[in-house]
N, C-alpha and C positions, 0 to 999 in steps of 0.2 A: 875617675871616680863616679859612681852612679848618682843620679839625682836623689834617690832615697837616702843614700849615705850622707850626702851634703845636707839634706833637710834635717836628718837626725842630729848631726853635729851642731848645726845652727840652733836647733830646738834646745839641745842640751846646754849650749852656751848661754842662751837667753834665760834658761831656768836658774842657772847658778850665778850669773853675773850680778854684781851689786850696783850696777849702773847701766843706763842705755848704751847699746853698742852700735857704732857706725858700721857701714859696709866695709870700711878699711880695717876696722878691728876684727870683724868677722872673717875677712879674707886672710888676716894674719894668723888665724888658727891653723891654716893649712901650710904644708911645705911648699916651697916655691914652685917645684915641678908639678904639684897637684892643686895649686890654688885655683879655685873656680873663677870664672869670668863674672863680671858685674851682673849680667843678665841671669846667670845661674843662681847667684846669691839672692837676687830679687825674687826669682821663682821659688827658691827655698823658703823665703820669708812669707810669700803668698800661700805656700802650702801649709806652713805653720799657722797662719791666720785662719785658713779654712779648717784645719784640724781642731782649732779652738771653738769653732761654732757650736753653740748649744752647751758649752761647758762653763766653768767658773772663771776661766782665764781668757784674756784677750791680748792681742798684739797691738801695741801702741807705738806710733812714730812720733818722737819728740825732737824737734829741731834737727832733723836728718839722722837721728839715732833711734834704735829700736829697743823695746823692752816688753817683757811679758808682765802683766799685772792682773790682779783680781778685778772682776767687774764691780762697779760701785754698788750694785744691789746687795752684795754680800758684806758690805761694811758693818752693818749692825752686829753681825755675829763675829766677824774677825776682830772688831775693836775689843771684844772681851778677852782676847789673848794678851792684852797689855794691861798691866796693873796700874800704870800711871794714869792720872787724871788728864783728859784731853786738854791741850793747851788752849788758852783763850787770850786774845790780844786786845789791847785797849783801842779806843777810837783813834788816838794819836798815831799809834803804830800802823794801823790799817790805812788811815788816810795818807800817811807818808809813803807807804808802799804803793798805794794806788797812784799817787802823783808821779812817783818815779816810773812806774810801769807805763803810764800814758804819755809822759813828757820826756823820757830819756833820750839822750843823756841830759841830766839836770843837776843843778847844784843845790846845796842846802839852803842858800839864800833864796833861790827861786821857789823852792818848796815852801819856805816861810811866807813868801809873797802870796802864794796861792792859798795857803791854809789860813793866813791872817794871824798866825801865832808862831812863836819861836819853836824850833825843833831841837829837843835836847840831844846831847851826845849819846845818852843811853838808848834813845830810839834808834839812832843810826847803828850803834853797836849791836842792838838786838837783831836788826835786819841783816847786818853783816855776819853775825854769828850763826844765824839760820841759813846763811849762804843764799838768801833770796836776792840780795843786791851785791854789787862789787864796784870798786872804783875803776872806771874805764878811761880816765884821763884827767886833765886839769883844764880849766878855762883860761884863755889868754887875756886876763884882765888883772888889775892890781890885786895882789894877794894869791893869785893862781888857785882859786878854790877847786876842790875835788868835784869831778863829774861822776854821777852814779847812774848805773843801769842795772837791769835785772839779769838773772843768770839762768842757766839751764835747770838748776835745781828749783827755781821759781816755777818754771813751766811744769816740771815733774810733779811738784807738790800740789799745784793748783790744777793738775790734769789738763794742761793745755798743750797742744802740739806746736803752736807758734804764737807769737805776739798778735798775729792777725786774728786769733780767736778771742781776744779780749772783747767783752761786750761794748757796744757803743756808749759813749759818755751820756747820751740821753737816757740810758737805762739805769744810771746810778740811782741808788735808793739808800735809805737809812735802814740798817739791819740791827736788831736788838738781840743780844745773847741772853742766856738764862739768868744772868745776874743783873740784868737791866742796863748794862753799859751799852751805849749806842756807838755805831761806827759806820761811816760811809763805805760801802763796798759795792762792786758791780753785781747786778743780778746774775746768778749762775756762777759767780766766781767763788766757789767753795773749795776748801782744802781737800785734796785727794786722800786716798786711803793708805798712802805710804806709811810704813811703820815709823819713819823718822818724825812723823808729825806729833808723836806723843813725847818727844825728847825735850821740848822746851821747858825751862824752869818756871817755877811759880812766879819769880820776879819778872820774867818776860811776859807772862800772861796778865799781869796786873800793872803794866807800864803806865805811870801817871801822865796826865796831860802836861805838856811843856808850858812854861811861863815865859814872859818877856825877859826875866832876869837870867834865863838859861842860855840865851844867845850870846855866846862869848867869842865866837869865831867870825871874822869879817867875811862876807860872801859877796858875790857879784850880783848885779841886777839884771837888766834885760838885754845886755849886749850879746852879740852873736857868739855861739860857742865854736871853737875851732875843732878840727878833726880830732877825736879822742885817740889816746894812745892805743897800743896793741890790743886787739880784741874789742875796740870801741867803735867800730864802724856802724853802719845802719842796722846790722843784725847783731843783737846781743846774744852771746852764747851762754 
């Protein structure tokens, strides 16, 4: 099969896919006898990247998977396609997400120790429902509390190719939204232009701060975490 044909098939697949595609997924599009080699797929992806130069689309690699996305500069116009009000999240939700992103795998108790306030179940449920975090295992201490880590969807929605692109902790600042609620978020860690970003409900956008009375589940303290269960190794997918 010619290189042009491989490039066109890869380009078409990236356009219609609803998620990033790995090299394995791209290779599975072809019959066994016509499956391109890894180098051929990488060259096809590079050709697609070059074809996007100067246009509204760009090829992004996210955790070893590839997707076509609109460039951030077009977000002000594309956001008008969606009638829903953009989601806004409380300080508690964003702080909790930031702690998980930087300290993963981590438990709810460890998050509370860092934030200095109890983390409500609703906050964890919000992050789980958005698929920004998932349980990656349990900690080998009394009560076996859940260990949480970020997901590939977290990288996609925040336009990161890997956790290594998280800003240094020294660059953390307080950001204020239009309604005056403050939240600790990393500089440059802004939600990407994915269409799913407008799907959050109003209750998620106005998640209240947790209080001490909301901490009803026993959690572990500072003892060492064991190896997380499947999918919970050093790299969180």
